[in-house]
C-alpha positions as CSV (number, residue, x, y, z in Angstrom):
1,M,83.2,96.9,117.2
2,P,85.2,100.3,116.7
3,T,84.2,102.2,113.5
4,T,86.6,102.6,110.6
5,T,87.0,105.6,108.3
6,P,88.3,105.5,104.8
7,R,91.0,108.1,103.6
8,G,89.6,110.6,101.1
9,V,91.6,112.1,98.1
10,I,92.9,115.6,98.7
11,A,94.5,116.1,95.3
12,Q,96.1,114.2,92.4
13,H,99.5,115.5,91.4
14,P,100.6,114.5,87.7
15,A,104.1,113.3,86.9
16,I,105.5,116.1,84.9
17,R,107.9,115.0,82.0
18,D,111.4,115.9,82.7
19,D,113.6,113.7,80.6
20,I,117.3,112.9,81.4
21,G,119.1,112.5,78.1
22,D,117.3,109.8,76.1
23,L,115.8,108.3,79.4
24,T,112.1,109.2,79.4
25,T,111.4,110.7,83.1
26,R,108.5,111.9,84.8
27,R,108.3,113.4,88.3
28,P,105.2,114.1,90.5
29,L,107.2,114.9,93.6
30,P,108.2,117.5,94.1
31,G,105.7,119.3,91.9
32,P,104.2,122.7,91.3
33,H,101.6,122.3,94.3
34,L,103.4,119.9,96.4
35,S,107.0,120.2,97.6
36,Q,106.8,117.2,99.8
37,L,104.6,114.6,101.3
38,D,106.4,114.4,104.7
39,P,108.5,112.0,105.0
40,F,108.2,111.1,101.4
41,L,110.6,113.8,99.3
42,F,110.9,112.7,95.7
43,L,109.7,110.3,93.0
44,N,111.3,109.8,89.6
45,H,109.4,107.5,87.3
46,H,111.8,106.4,84.4
47,G,110.2,104.9,81.3
48,P,108.5,102.7,80.3
49,Q,110.5,102.4,77.1
50,V,112.5,100.1,75.0
51,Y,116.2,100.5,74.5
52,P,117.9,99.1,71.3
53,A,120.7,96.9,71.3
54,N,124.2,98.5,72.0
55,N,122.7,101.3,74.0
56,R,124.5,103.5,76.5
57,G,122.0,102.6,79.4
58,L,121.1,104.5,82.4
59,P,123.1,107.9,83.1
60,F,123.6,107.6,86.8
61,G,127.2,107.3,87.4
62,P,129.0,107.8,90.7
63,H,127.1,110.5,92.8
64,P,126.9,111.3,96.5
65,H,123.8,111.3,99.0
66,R,123.3,112.2,102.6
67,G,120.6,112.4,104.9
68,F,117.7,110.3,103.6
69,E,117.1,106.8,102.1
70,T,116.3,105.8,98.4
71,V,113.8,103.1,97.4
72,T,114.3,101.9,93.8
73,F,111.6,99.8,92.1
74,I,112.7,97.8,89.0
75,L,109.5,97.2,87.1
76,E,111.1,96.2,83.9
77,G,114.8,95.6,82.9
78,S,117.7,95.6,85.3
79,L,119.8,97.8,87.4
80,A,123.4,97.5,88.6
81,H,124.3,99.0,91.9
82,A,127.7,99.8,93.4
83,D,128.5,102.0,96.3
84,S,131.4,103.4,98.5
85,A,130.4,101.0,101.2
86,D,131.4,98.1,99.1
87,H,127.8,96.9,98.2
88,Q,127.4,95.6,94.6
89,S,124.4,93.9,93.1
90,V,122.3,93.6,89.7
91,I,118.7,93.4,90.4
92,H,116.2,92.3,87.8
93,A,112.4,93.1,87.0
94,G,110.3,92.8,90.1
95,G,113.1,93.6,92.4
96,V,113.8,96.4,94.8
97,Q,116.8,98.4,96.1
98,W,116.7,100.0,99.5
99,M,119.7,102.3,100.3
100,T,120.2,104.3,103.5
101,A,122.5,107.2,102.5
102,G,122.7,108.2,106.1
103,S,126.0,110.1,106.9
104,G,127.2,110.0,103.4
105,I,127.5,107.4,100.4
106,V,128.6,107.6,96.8
107,H,126.8,105.2,94.6
108,A,126.3,104.5,90.9
109,E,123.1,103.1,89.2
110,I,123.9,101.9,85.8
111,S,122.8,99.3,83.3
112,P,124.7,95.9,83.5
113,P,126.6,94.9,80.5
114,E,123.9,92.5,79.2
115,F,121.4,95.2,79.0
116,L,124.0,97.5,77.2
117,R,124.5,94.7,74.7
118,D,121.0,93.5,74.2
119,G,118.7,96.3,75.1
120,G,115.1,95.6,75.9
121,P,112.2,97.1,78.1
122,L,113.0,99.3,80.8
123,E,110.8,100.9,83.7
124,I,112.3,102.0,87.1
125,L,111.2,104.3,89.9
126,Q,113.1,105.9,92.6
127,L,111.5,107.3,95.8
128,W,113.4,109.4,98.4
129,I,112.2,109.0,102.1
130,N,113.6,111.6,104.6
131,L,115.2,110.6,107.8
132,P,114.7,112.6,111.1
133,A,117.4,114.6,112.5
134,H,118.7,112.1,115.0
135,L,119.1,109.4,112.2
136,K,120.5,111.5,109.4
137,M,124.1,110.5,110.3
138,S,123.4,106.8,110.5
139,E,125.7,104.4,109.1
140,P,125.1,103.8,105.3
141,R,123.5,100.5,104.4
142,Y,121.9,98.7,101.3
143,I,119.8,95.9,100.6
144,G,119.2,94.5,97.0
145,L,116.0,92.3,96.7
146,Q,115.2,90.0,93.8
147,Q,111.5,89.6,93.2
148,A,111.6,86.0,94.6
149,S,112.8,87.4,98.2
150,I,109.7,89.8,98.2
151,P,106.5,88.2,99.8
152,A,103.6,88.1,97.5
153,I,100.3,88.2,99.5
154,D,96.9,87.8,97.7
155,L,94.4,90.5,98.9
156,A,91.1,89.6,99.9
157,G,89.3,91.9,97.6
158,G,91.4,90.6,94.5
159,G,95.0,91.6,93.4
160,E,98.3,91.0,95.0
161,L,100.6,93.0,97.4
162,N,104.3,92.7,97.3
163,L,105.5,93.3,100.8
164,I,108.9,95.2,100.9
165,A,108.8,96.7,104.4
166,G,106.5,96.7,107.3
167,E,103.9,94.1,108.4
168,F,100.8,93.0,106.4
169,E,98.5,90.2,107.4
170,G,101.0,88.6,109.7
171,Q,103.9,88.8,107.4
172,R,106.9,91.1,107.5
173,G,108.8,92.5,104.5
174,P,112.5,91.8,104.2
175,V,113.5,95.5,104.8
176,E,113.6,96.6,108.3
177,S,113.3,100.3,107.9
178,L,115.0,102.7,110.4
179,T,111.6,104.6,110.7
180,D,109.1,101.9,110.5
181,V,108.1,102.7,106.9
182,F,105.6,100.4,105.3
183,M,106.2,99.9,101.6
184,S,104.7,97.7,98.9
185,T,104.0,97.5,95.3
186,L,100.3,96.4,94.2
187,T,99.2,94.6,91.2
188,L,95.4,94.7,90.6
189,T,93.3,92.9,88.1
190,A,90.2,94.5,86.6
191,G,87.4,94.6,89.2
192,A,89.7,94.0,92.2
193,S,88.5,96.1,95.1
194,P,90.9,95.7,98.1
195,T,90.8,97.5,101.3
196,L,94.2,98.4,102.9
197,P,94.6,99.3,106.6
198,V,96.6,102.4,107.5
199,P,97.1,103.7,111.1
200,T,95.4,106.9,111.4
201,G,97.8,110.1,111.3
202,R,100.5,108.2,109.2
203,Q,101.3,109.7,105.7
204,V,100.1,107.5,102.8
205,F,102.2,107.3,99.6
206,L,99.9,106.2,96.8
207,Y,101.3,106.5,93.2
208,L,99.3,104.9,90.3
209,V,101.9,103.6,87.8
210,D,99.5,102.5,85.1
211,G,95.8,101.5,84.6
212,E,92.6,102.9,85.7
213,A,91.4,102.9,89.3
214,S,89.5,104.7,92.0
215,V,90.3,105.6,95.6
216,G,87.5,106.1,97.9
217,G,85.1,106.1,95.1
218,E,87.0,108.9,93.1
219,D,88.6,108.0,89.8
220,V,92.4,108.7,89.8
221,K,94.8,109.0,87.0
222,A,97.7,106.9,85.9
223,Q,101.1,108.7,86.4
224,H,99.6,110.6,89.2
225,L,100.6,110.9,93.0
226,I,97.3,110.6,94.9
227,E,97.4,112.8,98.2
228,L,95.2,111.4,100.9
229,E,93.7,112.7,104.0
230,T,95.9,111.9,107.2
231,Q,92.9,110.8,109.2
232,G,91.1,107.6,108.5
233,D,92.4,104.0,109.1
234,R,91.9,102.5,105.6
235,V,92.4,103.0,101.7
236,E,89.8,101.6,99.6
237,L,90.9,101.0,96.0
238,T,88.9,99.6,92.9
239,A,90.7,98.8,89.8
240,T,88.8,99.5,86.5
241,T,91.4,97.8,84.5
242,G,94.5,96.1,85.3
243,A,96.4,98.4,87.5
244,R,100.0,98.8,89.2
245,L,100.6,101.0,92.2
246,I,103.2,101.9,94.9
247,F,101.6,101.9,98.2
248,G,103.3,102.8,101.4
249,H,102.8,104.8,104.6
250,A,105.0,106.3,107.4
251,A,105.1,108.6,110.4
252,V,105.2,112.4,109.7
253,I,108.7,113.9,110.7
254,D,107.4,117.5,110.9
255,E,111.0,118.8,110.9
256,P,112.8,121.6,108.6
257,V,113.9,120.3,105.5
258,V,117.0,121.8,103.8
259,S,118.1,120.4,100.5
260,H,120.7,120.9,97.9
261,G,120.8,118.5,94.9
262,P,121.8,115.0,96.4
263,F,121.9,116.2,100.2
264,V,118.9,116.7,102.5
265,M,119.5,118.0,105.9
266,N,117.6,120.3,108.5
267,T,119.9,123.5,108.2
268,R,121.8,125.3,105.6
269,E,125.0,124.8,107.8
270,E,124.6,121.0,107.6
271,I,124.3,121.3,103.7
272,V,127.6,123.2,103.6
273,A,129.2,120.6,105.8
274,A,127.9,117.7,103.6
275,I,129.4,119.3,100.5
276,D,132.7,120.0,102.2
277,D,132.8,116.2,103.5
278,Y,132.0,115.0,99.9
279,Q,134.6,117.2,98.2
280,A,137.3,116.1,100.9
281,G,136.6,112.5,100.0
282,R,135.0,111.6,103.3
283,F,132.2,109.7,101.7
284,G,134.7,107.4,100.1
285,G,134.6,106.4,96.6
286,L,134.1,103.6,94.0
287,A,136.9,101.2,93.1
């Protein structure tokens, strides 16, 4: 039998508070000591918080993107999506939105009318995943998944894995990523100790949303991005209390990254072109 090696922890990166109006926001990536975790570029953690009745909701009206993908995890509350490629949906707690901005898209992420009227709990995370140069101008696409359409897999060591993209224990997630990204959410009960396989060399994305846990025997903190070694073929988790995590992995792109606001390209000239195309209306608009 071949030997297996667990991934060790390199560093823990805290999600730094950076509120957007009345929306509680924390961001571990990019951070003071980590500009990217190739190909993972950016993570915003909104909430948890409770909105009152007759609130203004989320502040993310129409805005453009080019050159990467967004994955949005709706842990509590609901999120309405509309974009210039004529996609529309309202995704509720436990669901996920996966959008390929590709060559350019304008989208809005706002609270649906029922949430504006009634309020309630809200917790949403959004992750940006880079695309390699040859895929940056792909046709935009979008998939909105309710919780019921995401496979829930019981883990041998305890807890549950919700499979969004990639393969796990003979099942495939409903999203077919352009770059073979594996993405999931984990819900662990106290004492759960699962082992998760990861092909050696792939970059792991591991964020502890809440709870207390350890990775490879090292205690990790809630609302921290856990940077792991790229060598090793498994991640060993143990939950001290109930815990929720975002767990994914992907191939390292290893290309220049030039970003400007909502655009992520490989050169400054491509950023200028993206701004020009957006201002000229070539991304389309929302009705």
